[in-house]
Steps between C-alpha positions, in 0.01 A plus 500: 500500500240388757198324340252732661684804368495353148128444518438852629702651222312283242169612642603873486608460142161352410322776675721756310421330164121495566523874593691583180251288295198675661661833428545410134135375486372827667688699239280358227179712538183346374210681332166319487238609247163351390476652154697328221524809284640700795743198559624528151545873513710491827703204360628677198755709686522348847750222544576623851172383658344159515159545328222249568133468412271422795126498562554577870389817635736795534492493880593125503796570267607799708487282806735258332747787451436538130425827321147455359266636240234715671260786427566859636205462746664208676837661483371821676310293751811301607720797494279724709451224745865515587642249256844583365445447120624642171230565239572500124190581290523370142184468307118567537204267460145613450159321542342494156225329296628277210236436234513260200330726246456206271257338741354804694297743307378733777686819577694468822684807646449465867441256792128611500463414136577136577156466655347532156687225319391132470842341465673342799787683678818348637659644823841390611497385865875590529399875486174496706644787718594721205177434301259552799697825591474628139130415463431661850689809394304524172176492701589713815842650415745542795249400782410162332417203703561137418131419522430747212708286266382170651131596438585622145666156421224308673245640269705396199543143651136476584439468125773251455723745314797495714782241521835464676600183311411515132779699328334453156242757560481805272516776778751520775530733801877479548831694507620675186809277500271203481294672220821559302586132506150422370546761233817338372313174437175662372497829308134545561562573874413858590652638824252742660587741776161546681379859464324480838839464660744224591816459710866457406752329728878562493705183496863468604755323718486535885837392647645464854830609350607754235505395138636643188322486163628587152422826343330338205260308720200716371569384143515141602177538679330654198639231264341237728154653462494681828398867539720762671402855605577661163512217253335172394488258210264582201273218632383734793238768467636849449611709799203724453253217561664426837373844626213317677734269688618633841802358682363424830723587798272468813640165613317500832156518328605257238616245769187548714268441200702201368512309815211268442497513112575129440232389748235730366580420131470131568193497726296817388579518135565142389313332791781263566634376831186604682535210761889473505790731567559754229825679574824461706363653818198264506733205414699566818209558727324181390821301561530642853141417561536141397835455685329619821208271441712196434714578814185517705363176357819319583497645853165341580584162356637386843143537636348298225737231401653242731733281301842656466568381153168614374565839655850504343353450158267798550791708622702403190224601261423822696879598505527436122207737449650761717846480343344509154307823574801651671734424196229650285505825695873517514517438117307813436723715732836365377710704249729222373361313192716193589366480860154565370522214274635263767199601724269424210659161459461433874114511445531144382685384805193616703255334263694175531501536872121550510433202278738280698349624826156388387629162403686466824178576675327196338786276608509606875124478516481149359785376717517715814721247688769480234850606597612572145627857467426506123210274397576285205225646283650842496868416471503463114329838463768667731776366281333613174431842653859559614612419142241738348599778749862471389388559141261781596770688701748476214244605244700814406758276336277248307159658504324158504242629750437847373619617155567879491433589139573860532817482718552389857477862624131501392433155612250582775241606241598341171559120526357164389485175693746219450515131553620537868195708581248253373688212674476703827126556444459129429674399821295744707182384322567131557557552875178713512311221311620240761385722786159537324464122463581451868242755607246337280555159661477658844171673401352168384578339824365798697134486632451831321522422127471871415859545623622391152359825370768717673824351370365460150390860491812655630735282278288589192540868594876467518526295180274726298673812624845379437419385143341840432802680639744294283280567193508868600121541502437858619284422805783273630823649369396853610444380855760433772577135479671489841212659690239295325674162551563596864131580555385173343745288700414658827134457428552138388697410825242670726209313327686171538555568872137595559356204299722258698674380182817585704497393866456783760421502868175694459154382647672279764282639776200340339704189417583443873167609618312237284751220518362170629807482727451708814828674551668833577840654425708513821776727357477762230852419411374163360210648317691515171607137513148384583336693216770380265424136597132569432587648169694181377319232701154593379378523148332812381166313498545399866586853602201648340290235668635589846454874433137442393428281804462176303631152602747297299724207560774646708857381450663288767779742587425834347711696744815472714314481829787594717419872465121447535275424801165332464223662698303263711121475442 
């Protein structure tokens, strides 16, 4: 048989095997849930489906082709907008008040009664949309507004009585499923259905394909401390007490009022992130703004920097900033956890690139005539960084960079730093420190001694911010590190250019006008070469003296005269 025919048959067989394999994989349907009790209830009688626990949103899981846990409001919204989905409602969750009666003596029976207690109150950030909707409903019923609930919670926080982090507080505004878990660990917990009204939300599975659940699923749900329409475990309040809880069905109004809930809770209620991005929409807009700003900054470099290698170093740094911001935007939009982690790991490629670009800048400025492609001072760092990048990109296998203590699926939010991370920060910090020393030396030699203030200030900002971020101090950890670092670096480089710590071709009109040599430029084509020669033949002190009209000992051959003509007296 002809060799080409054999190869063709082999390729066709491989394609057939891949198709069969994909078909087998697609046959295994995945259901993603975010509640462990619900996971256990579904797992009891369902060996046909692949059940996973994920903190990702229902929309993200649906986009991945999974069936996902969702509430009825989201299900109706997607189905009415034309999505072809199957909805399987299973249990109900209600916003309630959980009170430790051993610590709280006041009588609490409604949301309004919370205003009269002195104890602090915990509110779970995972349920901001449900909690604000329920409080708004208790105040204004069906026509509630988000601001009604925000103003109510703001009054409580104004007295320091509200927390979204301290779970040891004696009063919780939470779901009844959370309250039941608290009651299992503390018999003094009293679950209160607010008599001024609250909302219930139906939970179930939204699927892009039909599913089949066992007939005894309701029993499994009740046994796992979840409440169905007609039954619940004894730990829940009686069915009569739920008469004040309404199952909300107006998904359009709910979605409209919940759009900015995270932003308003952070900024208005807890007064956090007032000067940084507070939600996903603002994160993306800020990234687009800084990408545009960086592109424009690189675009005008050609008018300001003559030396090609200096210009190249700026382009490297700017490109790394742009790629870092772009990867950050894509990471938020991607639906694959594996790709999301790889984009996250790529942040360190760009951070290495920025640090190396700054170090490269010091080399080409000190030795403008050098022909070495990679200066000797940065070569060891490049080798170390390549080794560290290999470890970072393979972190899923050894977790020496980030350790995911609650499973790799939840790694983006629950992780600790490993030895590779600290080595990476050390490598970046060492390069940054070398650049700082270089700028200090140039500042000392400069006629303007105040120039030393600029590099020291900006490097202190980066250092203190990075340390605060790693230590997870709220003012730093709650900010957007990529945007903050981008802003600091752009500002730092701009200041270095304007203070002449890095050579530019600015102020050359005054330089030629006040030069003791009477000359003119014959051809604009040679202007760059002439200004470049001035830049590297004259010291900063000599250039400043010329610009200010002062005399000094002029060098014997400061320029290549073949492109310059003296003007006769």
